mmCIF file of the N, C-alpha and C atoms, coordinates in Angstrom:
data_MODEL
# 
_entry.id   MODEL 
# 
loop_
_atom_site.group_PDB 
_atom_site.id 
_atom_site.type_symbol 
_atom_site.label_atom_id 
_atom_site.label_alt_id 
_atom_site.label_comp_id 
_atom_site.label_asym_id 
_atom_site.label_entity_id 
_atom_site.label_seq_id 
_atom_site.pdbx_PDB_ins_code 
_atom_site.Cartn_x 
_atom_site.Cartn_y 
_atom_site.Cartn_z 
_atom_site.occupancy 
_atom_site.B_iso_or_equiv 
_atom_site.pdbx_formal_charge 
_atom_site.auth_seq_id 
_atom_site.auth_comp_id 
_atom_site.auth_asym_id 
_atom_site.auth_atom_id 
_atom_site.pdbx_PDB_model_num 
ATOM 1   N N  . MET A 1 1  ? 75.806 156.805 206.431 1.00 0.00 ? 1  MET A N  1 
ATOM 2   C CA . MET A 1 1  ? 76.203 156.635 207.861 1.00 0.00 ? 1  MET A CA 1 
ATOM 3   C C  . MET A 1 1  ? 77.072 155.213 207.650 1.00 0.00 ? 1  MET A C  1 
ATOM 4   N N  . THR A 1 2  ? 78.077 155.216 208.305 1.00 0.00 ? 2  THR A N  1 
ATOM 5   C CA . THR A 1 2  ? 78.934 153.887 208.199 1.00 0.00 ? 2  THR A CA 1 
ATOM 6   C C  . THR A 1 2  ? 78.503 153.148 209.407 1.00 0.00 ? 2  THR A C  1 
ATOM 7   N N  . GLU A 1 3  ? 78.656 151.689 209.164 1.00 0.00 ? 3  GLU A N  1 
ATOM 8   C CA . GLU A 1 3  ? 78.107 150.921 210.414 1.00 0.00 ? 3  GLU A CA 1 
ATOM 9   C C  . GLU A 1 3  ? 78.611 151.194 211.559 1.00 0.00 ? 3  GLU A C  1 
ATOM 10  N N  . ALA A 1 4  ? 80.013 151.519 211.572 1.00 0.00 ? 4  ALA A N  1 
ATOM 11  C CA . ALA A 1 4  ? 80.669 152.201 213.277 1.00 0.00 ? 4  ALA A CA 1 
ATOM 12  C C  . ALA A 1 4  ? 79.924 153.406 213.500 1.00 0.00 ? 4  ALA A C  1 
ATOM 13  N N  . VAL A 1 5  ? 79.574 154.194 213.003 1.00 0.00 ? 5  VAL A N  1 
ATOM 14  C CA . VAL A 1 5  ? 78.700 155.228 213.175 1.00 0.00 ? 5  VAL A CA 1 
ATOM 15  C C  . VAL A 1 5  ? 77.480 154.953 213.706 1.00 0.00 ? 5  VAL A C  1 
ATOM 16  N N  . ALA A 1 6  ? 76.813 154.246 213.059 1.00 0.00 ? 6  ALA A N  1 
ATOM 17  C CA . ALA A 1 6  ? 75.512 153.541 213.584 1.00 0.00 ? 6  ALA A CA 1 
ATOM 18  C C  . ALA A 1 6  ? 75.431 153.138 214.557 1.00 0.00 ? 6  ALA A C  1 
ATOM 19  N N  . SER A 1 7  ? 76.641 152.119 214.659 1.00 0.00 ? 7  SER A N  1 
ATOM 20  C CA . SER A 1 7  ? 76.371 151.677 215.820 1.00 0.00 ? 7  SER A CA 1 
ATOM 21  C C  . SER A 1 7  ? 76.814 152.681 217.410 1.00 0.00 ? 7  SER A C  1 
ATOM 22  N N  . LYS A 1 8  ? 77.460 153.661 217.164 1.00 0.00 ? 8  LYS A N  1 
ATOM 23  C CA . LYS A 1 8  ? 77.654 154.376 218.367 1.00 0.00 ? 8  LYS A CA 1 
ATOM 24  C C  . LYS A 1 8  ? 76.533 155.109 218.535 1.00 0.00 ? 8  LYS A C  1 
ATOM 25  N N  . VAL A 1 9  ? 76.092 155.492 217.433 1.00 0.00 ? 9  VAL A N  1 
ATOM 26  C CA . VAL A 1 9  ? 74.694 156.520 217.556 1.00 0.00 ? 9  VAL A CA 1 
ATOM 27  C C  . VAL A 1 9  ? 73.464 155.956 218.383 1.00 0.00 ? 9  VAL A C  1 
ATOM 28  N N  . THR A 1 10 ? 73.239 154.402 218.067 1.00 0.00 ? 10 THR A N  1 
ATOM 29  C CA . THR A 1 10 ? 72.983 153.520 218.600 1.00 0.00 ? 10 THR A CA 1 
ATOM 30  C C  . THR A 1 10 ? 73.099 153.499 220.144 1.00 0.00 ? 10 THR A C  1 
ATOM 31  N N  . LEU A 1 11 ? 74.192 153.164 220.724 1.00 0.00 ? 11 LEU A N  1 
ATOM 32  C CA . LEU A 1 11 ? 74.774 153.034 222.063 1.00 0.00 ? 11 LEU A CA 1 
ATOM 33  C C  . LEU A 1 11 ? 74.562 154.127 222.503 1.00 0.00 ? 11 LEU A C  1 
ATOM 34  N N  . GLU A 1 12 ? 74.680 155.471 222.224 1.00 0.00 ? 12 GLU A N  1 
ATOM 35  C CA . GLU A 1 12 ? 74.529 156.970 222.920 1.00 0.00 ? 12 GLU A CA 1 
ATOM 36  C C  . GLU A 1 12 ? 72.967 156.898 223.095 1.00 0.00 ? 12 GLU A C  1 
ATOM 37  N N  . ASN A 1 13 ? 72.333 156.496 222.258 1.00 0.00 ? 13 ASN A N  1 
ATOM 38  C CA . ASN A 1 13 ? 70.701 156.952 222.335 1.00 0.00 ? 13 ASN A CA 1 
ATOM 39  C C  . ASN A 1 13 ? 70.238 155.679 223.653 1.00 0.00 ? 13 ASN A C  1 
ATOM 40  N N  . GLN A 1 14 ? 70.570 154.479 223.666 1.00 0.00 ? 14 GLN A N  1 
ATOM 41  C CA . GLN A 1 14 ? 70.360 153.777 224.104 1.00 0.00 ? 14 GLN A CA 1 
ATOM 42  C C  . GLN A 1 14 ? 70.692 154.074 225.763 1.00 0.00 ? 14 GLN A C  1 
ATOM 43  N N  . LEU A 1 15 ? 71.974 154.683 226.077 1.00 0.00 ? 15 LEU A N  1 
ATOM 44  C CA . LEU A 1 15 ? 72.680 155.017 227.138 1.00 0.00 ? 15 LEU A CA 1 
ATOM 45  C C  . LEU A 1 15 ? 71.533 156.314 227.541 1.00 0.00 ? 15 LEU A C  1 
ATOM 46  N N  . ARG A 1 16 ? 71.266 157.060 227.043 1.00 0.00 ? 16 ARG A N  1 
ATOM 47  C CA . ARG A 1 16 ? 70.557 158.362 227.349 1.00 0.00 ? 16 ARG A CA 1 
ATOM 48  C C  . ARG A 1 16 ? 69.278 157.924 227.789 1.00 0.00 ? 16 ARG A C  1 
ATOM 49  N N  . LEU A 1 17 ? 68.322 156.912 226.964 1.00 0.00 ? 17 LEU A N  1 
ATOM 50  C CA . LEU A 1 17 ? 67.224 156.616 227.696 1.00 0.00 ? 17 LEU A CA 1 
ATOM 51  C C  . LEU A 1 17 ? 67.350 155.444 229.051 1.00 0.00 ? 17 LEU A C  1 
ATOM 52  N N  . ALA A 1 18 ? 68.286 155.083 229.268 1.00 0.00 ? 18 ALA A N  1 
ATOM 53  C CA . ALA A 1 18 ? 68.733 154.253 230.415 1.00 0.00 ? 18 ALA A CA 1 
ATOM 54  C C  . ALA A 1 18 ? 68.901 155.275 231.301 1.00 0.00 ? 18 ALA A C  1 
ATOM 55  N N  . LEU A 1 19 ? 69.326 156.546 231.041 1.00 0.00 ? 19 LEU A N  1 
ATOM 56  C CA . LEU A 1 19 ? 69.807 157.465 232.195 1.00 0.00 ? 19 LEU A CA 1 
ATOM 57  C C  . LEU A 1 19 ? 68.397 158.246 232.655 1.00 0.00 ? 19 LEU A C  1 
ATOM 58  N N  . ASP A 1 20 ? 67.681 158.555 231.482 1.00 0.00 ? 20 ASP A N  1 
ATOM 59  C CA . ASP A 1 20 ? 66.246 159.113 231.771 1.00 0.00 ? 20 ASP A CA 1 
ATOM 60  C C  . ASP A 1 20 ? 65.383 158.172 232.565 1.00 0.00 ? 20 ASP A C  1 
ATOM 61  N N  . ARG A 1 21 ? 65.197 157.024 232.201 1.00 0.00 ? 21 ARG A N  1 
ATOM 62  C CA . ARG A 1 21 ? 64.450 156.037 233.232 1.00 0.00 ? 21 ARG A CA 1 
ATOM 63  C C  . ARG A 1 21 ? 64.970 155.565 234.875 1.00 0.00 ? 21 ARG A C  1 
ATOM 64  N N  . GLY A 1 22 ? 66.304 156.610 235.047 1.00 0.00 ? 22 GLY A N  1 
ATOM 65  C CA . GLY A 1 22 ? 67.150 156.132 236.354 1.00 0.00 ? 22 GLY A CA 1 
ATOM 66  C C  . GLY A 1 22 ? 67.849 154.659 236.138 1.00 0.00 ? 22 GLY A C  1 
ATOM 67  N N  . GLU A 1 23 ? 68.427 154.154 235.227 1.00 0.00 ? 23 GLU A N  1 
ATOM 68  C CA . GLU A 1 23 ? 68.614 152.759 235.237 1.00 0.00 ? 23 GLU A CA 1 
ATOM 69  C C  . GLU A 1 23 ? 70.317 152.337 235.772 1.00 0.00 ? 23 GLU A C  1 
ATOM 70  N N  . PHE A 1 24 ? 70.798 153.705 236.079 1.00 0.00 ? 24 PHE A N  1 
ATOM 71  C CA . PHE A 1 24 ? 71.841 154.027 236.630 1.00 0.00 ? 24 PHE A CA 1 
ATOM 72  C C  . PHE A 1 24 ? 72.015 153.648 238.391 1.00 0.00 ? 24 PHE A C  1 
ATOM 73  N N  . VAL A 1 25 ? 73.004 153.028 238.592 1.00 0.00 ? 25 VAL A N  1 
ATOM 74  C CA . VAL A 1 25 ? 73.165 152.954 240.234 1.00 0.00 ? 25 VAL A CA 1 
ATOM 75  C C  . VAL A 1 25 ? 74.542 153.323 240.499 1.00 0.00 ? 25 VAL A C  1 
ATOM 76  N N  . LEU A 1 26 ? 74.773 154.268 241.402 1.00 0.00 ? 26 LEU A N  1 
ATOM 77  C CA . LEU A 1 26 ? 76.446 154.401 241.739 1.00 0.00 ? 26 LEU A CA 1 
ATOM 78  C C  . LEU A 1 26 ? 76.637 153.358 242.858 1.00 0.00 ? 26 LEU A C  1 
ATOM 79  N N  . VAL A 1 27 ? 77.763 152.874 242.776 1.00 0.00 ? 27 VAL A N  1 
ATOM 80  C CA . VAL A 1 27 ? 77.933 151.749 243.901 1.00 0.00 ? 27 VAL A CA 1 
ATOM 81  C C  . VAL A 1 27 ? 79.398 151.788 244.192 1.00 0.00 ? 27 VAL A C  1 
ATOM 82  N N  . LEU A 1 28 ? 79.443 152.465 245.647 1.00 0.00 ? 28 LEU A N  1 
ATOM 83  C CA . LEU A 1 28 ? 80.803 152.452 246.191 1.00 0.00 ? 28 LEU A CA 1 
ATOM 84  C C  . LEU A 1 28 ? 81.591 151.566 247.023 1.00 0.00 ? 28 LEU A C  1 
ATOM 85  N N  . PRO A 1 29 ? 82.691 151.311 246.909 1.00 0.00 ? 29 PRO A N  1 
ATOM 86  C CA . PRO A 1 29 ? 83.324 150.092 248.076 1.00 0.00 ? 29 PRO A CA 1 
ATOM 87  C C  . PRO A 1 29 ? 83.066 150.489 249.226 1.00 0.00 ? 29 PRO A C  1 
ATOM 88  N N  . ALA A 1 30 ? 83.071 149.509 249.927 1.00 0.00 ? 30 ALA A N  1 
ATOM 89  C CA . ALA A 1 30 ? 83.323 149.777 251.428 1.00 0.00 ? 30 ALA A CA 1 
ATOM 90  C C  . ALA A 1 30 ? 84.609 149.825 252.086 1.00 0.00 ? 30 ALA A C  1 
ATOM 91  N N  . LYS A 1 31 ? 84.590 150.810 252.848 1.00 0.00 ? 31 LYS A N  1 
ATOM 92  C CA . LYS A 1 31 ? 86.396 150.916 253.757 1.00 0.00 ? 31 LYS A CA 1 
ATOM 93  C C  . LYS A 1 31 ? 86.334 149.840 254.496 1.00 0.00 ? 31 LYS A C  1 
ATOM 94  N N  . GLY A 1 32 ? 87.780 149.552 254.674 1.00 0.00 ? 32 GLY A N  1 
ATOM 95  C CA . GLY A 1 32 ? 87.971 148.241 255.277 1.00 0.00 ? 32 GLY A CA 1 
ATOM 96  C C  . GLY A 1 32 ? 89.599 147.927 255.947 1.00 0.00 ? 32 GLY A C  1 
ATOM 97  N N  . ARG A 1 33 ? 89.945 147.447 256.477 1.00 0.00 ? 33 ARG A N  1 
ATOM 98  C CA . ARG A 1 33 ? 91.339 146.403 256.899 1.00 0.00 ? 33 ARG A CA 1 
ATOM 99  C C  . ARG A 1 33 ? 91.407 145.559 256.313 1.00 0.00 ? 33 ARG A C  1 
ATOM 100 N N  . PRO A 1 34 ? 92.194 145.454 255.203 1.00 0.00 ? 34 PRO A N  1 
ATOM 101 C CA . PRO A 1 34 ? 92.625 144.370 254.195 1.00 0.00 ? 34 PRO A CA 1 
ATOM 102 C C  . PRO A 1 34 ? 93.028 143.182 255.539 1.00 0.00 ? 34 PRO A C  1 
ATOM 103 N N  . ALA A 1 35 ? 94.149 143.636 256.036 1.00 0.00 ? 35 ALA A N  1 
ATOM 104 C CA . ALA A 1 35 ? 94.757 142.761 257.094 1.00 0.00 ? 35 ALA A CA 1 
ATOM 105 C C  . ALA A 1 35 ? 93.737 141.947 257.996 1.00 0.00 ? 35 ALA A C  1 
ATOM 106 N N  . THR A 1 36 ? 92.658 142.475 258.364 1.00 0.00 ? 36 THR A N  1 
ATOM 107 C CA . THR A 1 36 ? 92.079 141.617 259.567 1.00 0.00 ? 36 THR A CA 1 
ATOM 108 C C  . THR A 1 36 ? 90.485 141.246 258.525 1.00 0.00 ? 36 THR A C  1 
ATOM 109 N N  . GLY A 1 37 ? 90.197 141.942 257.486 1.00 0.00 ? 37 GLY A N  1 
ATOM 110 C CA . GLY A 1 37 ? 88.828 141.449 256.769 1.00 0.00 ? 37 GLY A CA 1 
ATOM 111 C C  . GLY A 1 37 ? 87.753 142.400 257.797 1.00 0.00 ? 37 GLY A C  1 
ATOM 112 N N  . THR A 1 38 ? 88.086 143.215 258.275 1.00 0.00 ? 38 THR A N  1 
ATOM 113 C CA . THR A 1 38 ? 86.901 144.057 259.003 1.00 0.00 ? 38 THR A CA 1 
ATOM 114 C C  . THR A 1 38 ? 86.592 145.113 258.405 1.00 0.00 ? 38 THR A C  1 
ATOM 115 N N  . VAL A 1 39 ? 85.188 145.881 258.152 1.00 0.00 ? 39 VAL A N  1 
ATOM 116 C CA . VAL A 1 39 ? 84.663 146.486 257.588 1.00 0.00 ? 39 VAL A CA 1 
ATOM 117 C C  . VAL A 1 39 ? 84.657 147.767 258.346 1.00 0.00 ? 39 VAL A C  1 
ATOM 118 N N  . THR A 1 40 ? 85.171 148.983 258.142 1.00 0.00 ? 40 THR A N  1 
ATOM 119 C CA . THR A 1 40 ? 85.388 150.143 258.838 1.00 0.00 ? 40 THR A CA 1 
ATOM 120 C C  . THR A 1 40 ? 84.246 151.054 258.489 1.00 0.00 ? 40 THR A C  1 
ATOM 121 N N  . GLY A 1 41 ? 83.747 150.906 257.496 1.00 0.00 ? 41 GLY A N  1 
ATOM 122 C CA . GLY A 1 41 ? 82.624 152.028 256.909 1.00 0.00 ? 41 GLY A CA 1 
ATOM 123 C C  . GLY A 1 41 ? 82.310 151.918 255.588 1.00 0.00 ? 41 GLY A C  1 
ATOM 124 N N  . ALA A 1 42 ? 81.234 152.584 255.317 1.00 0.00 ? 42 ALA A N  1 
ATOM 125 C CA . ALA A 1 42 ? 80.459 152.575 254.175 1.00 0.00 ? 42 ALA A CA 1 
ATOM 126 C C  . ALA A 1 42 ? 79.880 153.853 253.757 1.00 0.00 ? 42 ALA A C  1 
ATOM 127 N N  . LYS A 1 43 ? 79.515 154.098 252.392 1.00 0.00 ? 43 LYS A N  1 
ATOM 128 C CA . LYS A 1 43 ? 78.986 155.207 252.063 1.00 0.00 ? 43 LYS A CA 1 
ATOM 129 C C  . LYS A 1 43 ? 77.859 154.832 251.425 1.00 0.00 ? 43 LYS A C  1 
ATOM 130 N N  . ARG A 1 44 ? 76.612 155.588 251.652 1.00 0.00 ? 44 ARG A N  1 
ATOM 131 C CA . ARG A 1 44 ? 75.055 155.359 251.077 1.00 0.00 ? 44 ARG A CA 1 
ATOM 132 C C  . ARG A 1 44 ? 74.847 156.144 249.817 1.00 0.00 ? 44 ARG A C  1 
# 
């Protein structure tokens, strides 16, 4: 295996483990009015 392929396989395995452990969190931006700086809504 070349170094590039080995690196990609390692990254894939690390991402898979992180997903299994629940280490990813989805963060969505708040809705707002840029002109006033007011937050008008957010998702959970």
